[in-house]
Each structure stands twice: as structure tokens, then as C-alpha cells.
N, C-alpha and C positions, 0 to 999 in steps of 0.2 A: 555878292557874287554867288550866282545860283549853282553853277557846276563847280564844286569845291575841289581844288587841287589837293593832293595828299602829300605827306612828307615821307621821305624814305632816307635811309641812313647807310653809311658804310664806315668801316673802321679804317683809321689811318694812324700809323705810328709816327709820332713826332720826336725828332732827335732831342735827347736830353730829358725826356719825360719817361717815367716808368709805365704809366698807364696810357692806353690808346685814347686818342681824341676822336670823337664822332663828328664827321662832317655831314651836314644835312643837305639834302637836295629836294627841290620841289618837282614832282613828276606828274605828267598828264598823259593818258593813253592817246595815241594818235592813229593806231590801226589795230584791227582784230580780223584775222583771216583763217580759213580752214581749208584743208587739202581738197575738199570736194568742190572748191571754186568760189565759195562765199567769202566776201571781204567787205569790211566796213572801214571807212576812213573818217576820222573825226577832225573837223576843221574849226580852228579857233580864231577869234578876233581878240588879240591879246590873251586874256585868261578866260574869255567867254566862248563857249561852244556855240557855233552858228549853223553848222551843217553836219549831217551824217551821210556820206556818199555810200551807196550800195544798200541802204535800208529801204525795204519796200513800202512801209507804212507812211513814213514822212522823211524828208531830207533837209528841210529848212526850218529853223527855229525863229519864232517871233517873240520879242520881249516887250514888256511894258513896265517902265520904271525899274528896270533891272531884273524883273521877275519873268521867268518863262511862262508864257500864256498859251502858245499854240505851236503845233507842228504842222507844216504844210507839205503836201506832195507836189513838187514843182512840175511833175509830168502830168498830173491830173489835179487841177486846182479845185475840183468839186469835192475832193477828199481832204479832210483835215482832222486834227486831234487837238482838243482843248484841255488845258490842265487847270485844276482848281486846288486850293490849299486850305488847311485848317488854321486855327489861331497860332499854332507853333510854326507855321510856314512849311508844314510837311504836306507833300502831295497826297490828297485824299480822294480825288475824283478825276477820272480821265474819260472824256466823251469823244466818241468816234462818229463823225458825220461823213456821209458820202452817198453813193448810189450803187445799187446791186447790179447783177448781170442783166436785169430787165429794165435798167435805167430808173428804178424806183428809189427815191431817197430813203435813207435810214439814219437813225441816231441811236447809238448804244453806249451805255455808261458802265464803267468799271469803278468800283469804290474800294478804298483801302482804309484799314484801321491800324493803329500802332500800339505797341506795348510801352511799358514805363521807360524802356531804353530807346524809345523812338525808332524801333525797328518794326517793319511790317508784320502785323500779327494775323490779319485775315484780309482776304480779297474776295469780293463778289465780282466775278469776271463776266462781262458782257461784250461779246464780239460778234460781228456779222455772221461768222461761220457756225455759231452755236445757236440752237433753237431756244434754249433757256439759259438763265443765269447759272453760273457754276460757282458754288461756295468753296473756298479753300482756307486752310489754316497753316500757319508757319510756326515752326519751333526751332529754337537756336541752342547752341551749346554755350558754355560759360564765356567763350572768347568772341561770341557774336557771329558765329558761322551758322548758316542754315543747316539744321540737322535733319529735319523731316518736313515734307510738304504733304498735306492731306487734302483730299477733295471729297465732297459729298456727291456720290455717284450711285445710281441704282438704289436709292433709298437708304444708303449707309455711308459712313465715313470710311475712306480707304487711304492708306499711305501710298502715294504715287511716286514719291522720291525719298530715299534715305541716303544721306551722305555719311558713310561709316568711318572715314579716316581723313585727316587733314595733315598738311605739312606745317612748318613753322614760318613760312615765308609770306610775303604780302600778295594778296590777290590783285589781279590787274585793274579792277574797278574799285578798289578799296577806298571808301569814304568819298566817292564821287556821286553826285546826285543823278548823273546819267544812268547809273545802275538802278536807282529807284524809279526813274522814268520808264526804263525798259523792263521792269519787273513783270509787268503783265505778259510780255513776250516770253519770258522765262517760263511762266505757268503754262501758257499755250503750248510751248515746245514740249514740256513734260506730258501734258494731257494727250498730245498727238504722237507720242513715242519718238520725239525728235532728240535734240541734244540737251545735255544737262548744262544749263546756263546759269547755275546758281552763283557763279562768280560775280554776277551783277550785284549781289548783296553780301557776299562773304568777305571776311577779313583775311582768311588764309585759303590755300588752294586744296581742292579735293584730291585725295589719293585713291579712294575706292568708294563706290556708290552702287545703289540698286534703284532702278526705275520700274514702274508697272504701268503698262498701257493696255487696258482691257484685260485679257487673260494672259498677256505676255509679260514675262519678267526679263529685264535687261540688266546684265551685270557690267559694270564699268570700272576700269582701272587706269591710272594716269601716272606718267613720269614726266619730269620737268627739266628744262634748262633755264637758268636764271641770269639776269644781268648783274652788274656789279653792285646794284642797290638792293638785290634780293627779290626782284619782281620777275615773273616768268616771261621768257621771250619765245619759248616753244614748249608745247605739251604733246606727248605721244599718248593717244587714247586707244585702249583695247575695249572693244564692245562685244559681249557674248550674248547671243540670243539662241535658245534651243540648241546649245552646244556648237553653234556656228560662230566663229570668231572673225571679226572684221577690225581693221585698224584705220585710224585717221590721225592727222596732225593738226595742231592749231598754233597760230603765230600771233605775237603781240609786239607792238613797238610803242615807245614812249618818248616824250620830250622831257628831259630832266635838266633842271637848272640849279647850280649850287648857290 
């Protein structure tokens, strides 16, 4: 099973027992939306994810022998994304094929390497919007949360994202390979001063963070509402740039089965 469902727990007091008994549930993310109008819906065939509605790059997955091999854009079949894996079955290369605004074909590859804990350690990002490859490095805390993301820009390594505090709850994409597949999009978003999408890789939820885009520093803070299994269903995000504060909300839904 390529997209791994993750376990979540809640406490239940059983009559006649002194200690609470944990009841396990299997949960999968079914939607992720933001107040500015962006929404992704994740469609499954039993436990296998087959579509992402609302995602611009691709919306349909193609599997071979149970392994994800390609993402297709159903609105423009000239555009596709092909996935490759290493000997540990970890995603190590993503190739984007399509046509540019002048109808000229392109093919760009993004490569990934991993640390001893099988977490992404570096990414060489190749996307149609970039003139050159962008080298990035990932560093994690002891719990497996992305702590810093660095990029080699203007001839030097720069920290472009620092997650400075986390809660103790489960992140919405925890242990799901869809987060690994979308990790390139997380890096792109940080590089362009967009949203902090490090929940694609995190175990817990970010409470405070800093992003750097060019000469601009962006301060971020988050508050959450959780479901009964401890996963966020809503986050309120405060974004501060040059003393200007803006707010947005993000929403998550899940399918949980006991």
C-alpha cells in the first residue's frame, strides 16, 4: 500500500478498570482547505489514493503493481509527473514533463536523498519556473519534525524556513506518503514566499515559524482546534511581514475507522 494510513488514538475509560484503555483508529486525510479559497480533496479507492481534486500539477494517480508511477493532469494530458524510487522504495526522483507557454516541450527532474531515519535530507529542485536547479537541505528535531530548511541561493547557504515550536498533537499528513510526494511543492512554496506547508513531512503541528523570501522575513504563529483523535481540524494562522499582520484559516477533514 503506497499511501500509508496512520494510526491515531483516544482515551476511553472502561467500567471496572482503573487504567484507561486506548482505542485505536485508522485515519486518512480527505480534504485540506484554506480561507483564501484553495481546497484539495483526496479521493480513495478503498485505502489507495487515486485523485487529488483542486491540485494544479496533477489530479489523477497511475499505479503499476501497486506502486505509484505517475500523476496525470486530466485537464491537460500533455503534462505529467513520473515518480521513481530507490532500493528502499523511497521516492528519490520526480520528473515533470509538459509544454511551456510557447508550446515547447520540457522535462525537469527533482531528486531527493534521505537520512538514516528515511526522512528527506536534501532535494535538488528542478521546476519549469526556475532557470537553474535549486539545492536544499532539511534538518529535523528529535521527534522527526522539520526544524530548518536551507537553500543554496546567491552563492551561499541560507535558512529559508525555521519552525521554532511544535505542539504534541499529530500533524494532518503524519506518516502518509502523499506528504513525501508533495514535498517538492512545500519547498517551492517557501522559496516563493507562500505558505509553510511543512506539515507534509512533520509528526507534530507547527506553533511558531520564520520564513525568508529574498530580503523579506515572514513571522508565523498558529493556533489549532483538534478532533477527538488529536488531529487538527482547523488552524488559525497569523502572518507578520514588515509589521503588517494578516490572518488566514486552514481546515482539515479525515476519515477515521476504529
